[in-house]
C-alpha positions as CSV (number, residue, x, y, z in Angstrom):
1,X,119.3,69.4,88.7
2,X,122.9,70.2,89.3
3,X,125.6,70.3,86.6
4,X,127.8,67.3,86.7
5,X,130.5,68.7,84.4
6,X,131.1,72.1,82.9
7,X,133.9,73.0,80.5
8,X,135.2,76.2,78.9
9,X,138.3,77.5,77.1
10,X,138.0,80.7,79.2
11,X,140.1,80.7,82.4
12,X,137.8,83.4,83.9
13,X,134.7,81.4,83.1
14,X,136.3,78.3,84.7
15,X,137.1,80.3,87.8
16,X,133.5,81.4,88.2
17,X,132.3,77.8,87.6
18,X,134.7,76.5,90.2
19,X,133.0,78.6,92.8
20,X,129.5,77.8,91.6
21,X,127.5,75.8,94.2
22,X,125.6,73.8,91.6
23,X,128.5,72.8,89.4
24,X,130.2,69.5,90.5
25,X,133.2,69.4,88.2
26,X,135.0,72.0,86.0
27,X,137.5,71.2,83.2
28,X,139.1,73.0,80.2
29,X,137.1,72.8,77.0
30,X,137.1,74.1,73.5
31,X,134.2,76.5,73.7
32,X,134.6,80.2,74.7
33,X,131.3,79.8,76.4
34,X,130.2,76.8,78.5
35,X,129.5,73.2,77.5
36,X,127.8,71.4,80.4
37,X,126.0,68.2,81.4
38,X,123.0,67.7,83.5
39,X,122.8,64.0,83.8
40,X,122.6,62.7,80.2
41,X,121.5,66.1,78.9
42,X,124.3,67.9,77.0
43,X,123.8,71.7,76.8
44,X,125.8,74.7,75.7
45,X,126.1,78.5,76.1
46,X,127.8,79.9,73.0
47,X,129.3,83.4,72.4
48,X,128.6,85.5,69.4
49,X,126.8,82.8,67.4
50,X,124.0,84.9,65.8
51,X,122.9,81.9,63.8
52,X,122.0,80.1,67.0
53,X,118.2,79.6,67.4
54,X,118.3,81.4,70.7
55,X,120.6,84.4,70.6
56,X,120.6,87.7,72.5
57,X,120.9,89.3,75.9
58,X,119.4,87.3,78.7
59,X,117.3,90.4,79.5
60,X,115.6,90.0,76.1
61,X,115.1,86.3,76.1
62,X,111.9,84.5,76.9
63,X,112.8,82.2,79.8
64,X,110.5,79.3,78.8
65,X,112.4,78.4,75.5
66,X,115.7,79.1,77.2
67,X,115.2,76.6,80.0
68,X,114.2,73.9,77.5
69,X,117.0,74.6,75.0
70,X,120.0,72.4,74.2
71,X,122.0,75.5,73.3
72,X,121.8,79.3,73.3
73,X,124.2,82.1,72.5
74,X,124.9,85.4,74.1
75,X,126.3,88.3,72.1
76,X,130.0,89.1,71.9
77,X,131.2,92.3,73.6
78,X,130.5,94.9,70.9
79,X,127.1,93.4,70.2
80,X,126.3,93.3,73.9
81,X,127.0,97.0,74.3
82,X,125.2,97.9,71.1
83,X,122.1,96.0,72.2
84,X,122.0,97.7,75.6
85,X,122.4,101.1,73.9
86,X,120.0,100.7,71.0
87,X,117.5,97.8,71.5
88,X,115.0,99.8,73.6
89,X,114.9,102.4,70.9
90,X,114.7,99.9,68.1
91,X,111.9,98.0,69.7
92,X,109.9,101.2,70.2
93,X,110.5,102.3,66.6
94,X,112.2,105.5,67.6
95,X,115.4,105.2,65.6
96,X,115.3,107.8,62.8
97,X,118.7,107.2,61.1
98,X,121.6,104.8,61.1
99,X,123.3,105.0,64.5
100,X,127.0,105.5,65.1
101,X,128.8,103.3,67.6
102,X,132.3,104.2,68.9
103,X,134.3,101.5,70.6
104,X,137.7,101.4,72.4
105,X,138.2,97.9,71.2
106,X,137.7,95.9,68.0
107,X,134.2,94.5,67.5
108,X,132.6,92.1,65.1
109,X,130.7,94.5,62.8
110,X,128.7,91.7,61.2
111,X,127.5,90.4,64.5
112,X,126.5,93.9,65.7
113,X,124.4,94.3,62.6
114,X,122.7,90.9,63.0
115,X,122.1,91.7,66.7
116,X,120.3,94.9,65.9
117,X,118.3,93.1,63.2
118,X,117.1,90.7,65.9
119,X,115.5,93.6,67.8
120,X,114.0,95.3,64.7
121,X,116.6,97.7,63.3
122,X,117.6,96.5,59.8
123,X,119.1,99.7,58.3
124,X,122.6,99.2,59.6
125,X,125.0,101.3,61.6
126,X,128.5,102.8,61.5
127,X,131.2,101.5,63.8
128,X,134.3,103.5,64.7
129,X,137.1,101.9,66.6
130,X,139.7,103.9,68.5
131,X,141.6,101.5,70.6
132,X,142.3,103.0,74.1
133,X,143.8,101.2,77.1
134,X,141.3,101.3,79.9
135,X,142.7,98.3,81.7
136,X,140.1,95.6,81.6
137,X,137.3,98.0,80.9
138,X,135.4,98.2,77.5
139,X,133.8,101.4,76.6
140,X,131.3,102.4,73.9
141,X,129.4,105.5,72.9
142,X,126.3,105.2,70.7
143,X,125.0,108.4,69.0
144,X,121.6,108.0,67.4
145,X,118.9,110.3,65.9
146,X,115.6,109.4,67.4
147,X,112.0,110.6,66.6
148,X,111.3,113.1,69.3
149,X,108.6,111.7,71.6
150,X,105.8,114.0,73.0
151,X,107.4,113.6,76.4
152,X,111.2,113.3,76.6
153,X,110.8,111.2,79.8
154,X,109.4,108.5,77.6
155,X,113.0,107.8,76.5
156,X,114.0,107.2,80.1
157,X,111.0,105.0,80.6
158,X,112.0,102.7,77.7
159,X,115.4,101.9,79.3
160,X,113.8,101.6,82.8
161,X,111.3,99.1,81.4
162,X,114.0,97.1,79.8
163,X,116.7,97.1,82.4
164,X,115.2,98.5,85.6
165,X,114.9,95.1,87.2
166,X,118.3,93.8,85.9
167,X,121.3,93.6,88.2
168,X,123.5,93.1,85.2
169,X,122.7,96.4,83.3
170,X,122.6,99.5,85.5
171,X,122.0,103.1,84.8
172,X,124.6,105.4,86.4
173,X,124.2,109.1,86.1
174,X,126.1,110.2,89.2
175,X,129.5,108.5,89.4
176,X,132.7,109.9,88.0
177,X,132.5,108.2,84.6
178,X,135.5,106.0,84.0
179,X,136.7,102.4,84.2
180,X,136.4,102.2,88.0
181,X,132.6,102.2,87.6
182,X,132.7,98.7,86.3
183,X,136.2,97.1,86.9
184,X,135.8,93.9,88.8
185,X,132.0,94.0,88.6
186,X,129.6,91.8,86.7
187,X,127.3,94.5,85.3
188,X,127.5,97.0,82.5
189,X,126.7,100.7,83.2
190,X,125.1,103.2,80.9
191,X,124.0,106.8,81.0
192,X,121.8,108.9,78.6
193,X,122.1,112.4,77.2
194,X,119.5,113.8,74.9
195,X,119.7,117.0,72.8
196,X,116.0,117.8,72.0
197,X,115.0,119.1,68.6
198,X,112.1,118.6,66.2
199,X,111.2,116.4,64.5
200,X,114.3,114.4,65.6
201,X,116.5,114.6,68.7
202,X,120.1,113.4,69.2
203,X,120.5,110.7,71.9
204,X,124.0,109.8,73.2
205,X,124.3,106.6,75.2
206,X,127.6,106.0,77.0
207,X,128.5,102.5,78.2
208,X,131.1,100.7,80.2
209,X,131.7,97.0,81.1
210,X,134.5,94.9,82.5
211,X,135.8,92.6,79.8
212,X,135.0,89.7,82.2
213,X,131.7,91.2,83.4
214,X,128.6,91.8,81.3
215,X,130.8,91.6,78.2
216,X,132.3,88.3,79.2
217,X,132.4,85.6,81.8
218,X,129.7,87.0,84.1
219,X,127.2,87.2,81.2
220,X,128.0,83.6,80.2
221,X,127.5,82.2,83.7
222,X,124.3,84.4,84.1
223,X,122.9,82.8,80.9
224,X,123.8,79.3,82.2
225,X,122.0,80.0,85.5
226,X,118.8,81.1,83.7
227,X,119.0,78.2,81.3
228,X,119.2,75.8,84.3
229,X,116.6,77.5,86.4
230,X,119.1,78.6,89.1
231,X,119.2,81.9,90.9
232,X,120.6,84.4,88.4
233,X,123.6,85.5,90.6
234,X,124.9,82.0,91.6
235,X,128.6,81.8,91.1
236,X,128.9,85.4,90.0
237,X,128.6,87.7,93.0
């Protein structure tokens, strides 16, 4: 079923919706996400509403409840990058101590904490913000003490299992690391560095995203596509 009307307060979201083959009409709205109609069915993608019944990265959501939902919420930018960096570890029970997250932009600390609670880490984290102009790129570095696995490659396998099939979260270990990796692109990029020790090792996860990519408009439209049963890339690529 096509979308008869989609509205958003975000200009970039509206631009993507205007090029979406299954959206008939686009207008300015009050939501930073998308409010949309499929016939008489009114639905919504919110941003940063951790009290919403369905909240999280699309990569972590069960599709069945999502396609039946009236509303769902994706994380805000800081929580998005925190979940990419730490959720695979939290779900595996490998985090040994409170992580540190460094951002080049201001983030909602309460939402980040709630986001990590949703994937099993309830002991909090420390956020440091050092605002740095990287154009439209958002950058984060997560440093976390993890319980050293028997095989260090198990850490790589955790991220591969979570994100290996996702176009919107990509591992990049070879590019010259900087804004150009993600500017104008719909995905977030990450890379891993581990300093092994016993019983705990230090894992550093570096992340980049365009403000309008995985940390913004592209993630919103991606969530809408999955919610509606459309191809995940419609209107984005």
